[in-house]
C-alpha positions in Angstrom: 49.5 32.3 -5.3 47.4 32.3 -8.5 47.7 31.5 -12.2 45.5 33.7 -14.4 44.9 32.3 -17.8 43.7 34.9 -20.3 41.9 33.8 -23.5 41.2 36.4 -26.2 37.5 36.5 -27.1 37.8 39.2 -29.7 39.8 39.6 -33.0 43.5 40.5 -32.5 42.8 44.0 -33.9 40.5 44.7 -31.0 43.0 43.2 -28.5 45.8 45.3 -29.9 43.7 48.5 -29.6 43.9 48.0 -25.8 47.4 46.5 -25.6 49.1 49.8 -24.5 46.6 50.3 -21.6 46.9 46.6 -20.7 50.7 46.8 -20.5 50.4 49.9 -18.3 48.1 48.0 -16.0 50.5 45.1 -15.8 53.4 47.5 -14.9 51.3 49.0 -12.2 50.6 45.6 -10.7 54.3 44.7 -10.8 55.2 47.9 -8.9 52.6 46.9 -6.3 54.0 43.4 -6.0 50.8 41.7 -7.1 52.1 40.2 -10.4 55.2 38.0 -10.4 55.4 37.0 -14.1 53.3 37.4 -17.2 53.4 36.8 -21.0 51.5 36.0 -24.1 50.7 32.5 -25.2 52.1 31.0 -28.3 50.2 30.9 -30.6 48.8 34.3 -29.7 45.5 33.3 -28.2 45.8 35.0 -24.8 48.3 35.2 -22.0 49.3 34.0 -18.5 49.8 35.9 -15.3 51.3 34.6 -12.1 50.0 36.7 -9.2 50.3 36.8 -5.4 47.3 38.2 -3.5 45.8 37.5 -0.1 42.6 36.1 -1.6 40.9 35.2 -4.9 38.5 38.1 -4.2 41.4 40.6 -3.9 42.8 39.3 -7.2 39.4 39.5 -8.9 39.2 43.2 -7.8 42.6 43.8 -9.4 41.7 41.9 -12.6 38.5 43.9 -13.0 40.7 47.0 -13.6 42.5 45.3 -16.6 41.6 47.2 -19.8 41.3 43.8 -21.6 38.6 42.8 -19.2 36.9 46.2 -19.0 36.7 46.2 -22.8 35.6 42.6 -23.2 38.5 41.4 -25.3 39.7 38.6 -22.9 38.2 35.9 -20.7 39.9 34.9 -17.5 40.3 31.6 -15.6 41.9 31.9 -12.2 43.6 28.9 -10.4 44.9 29.2 -6.9 47.8 27.0 -5.9 50.2 26.7 -2.9 53.8 26.2 -4.0 55.5 23.3 -2.2 58.7 23.2 -4.2 60.7 25.7 -6.3 63.8 25.9 -8.3 66.9 27.1 -6.5 66.7 30.9 -6.1 62.9 31.0 -6.1 62.3 29.9 -2.5 60.7 33.3 -1.8 57.7 32.2 -3.8 56.8 29.7 -1.1 56.4 32.5 1.5 
């Protein structure tokens, strides 16, 4: 499992110009089962995505398709982790 930390590196006007395409990208990855959760940071300086991929390389290939990345408005930090505990009802995340 991976945590993707997005940091905006362009003014919000530039980010917003690509927001619709970014949301469409997110929805596509949810449908494929790659993304588990996502949302914007508060204050609005970027976002966070929780993803499940076989490898960091596979996730990087997915992220390279993100319109935010393709248009240079966000910078990404990816952290891999292995869940060892979850809240009740989220046990499937450990699979």
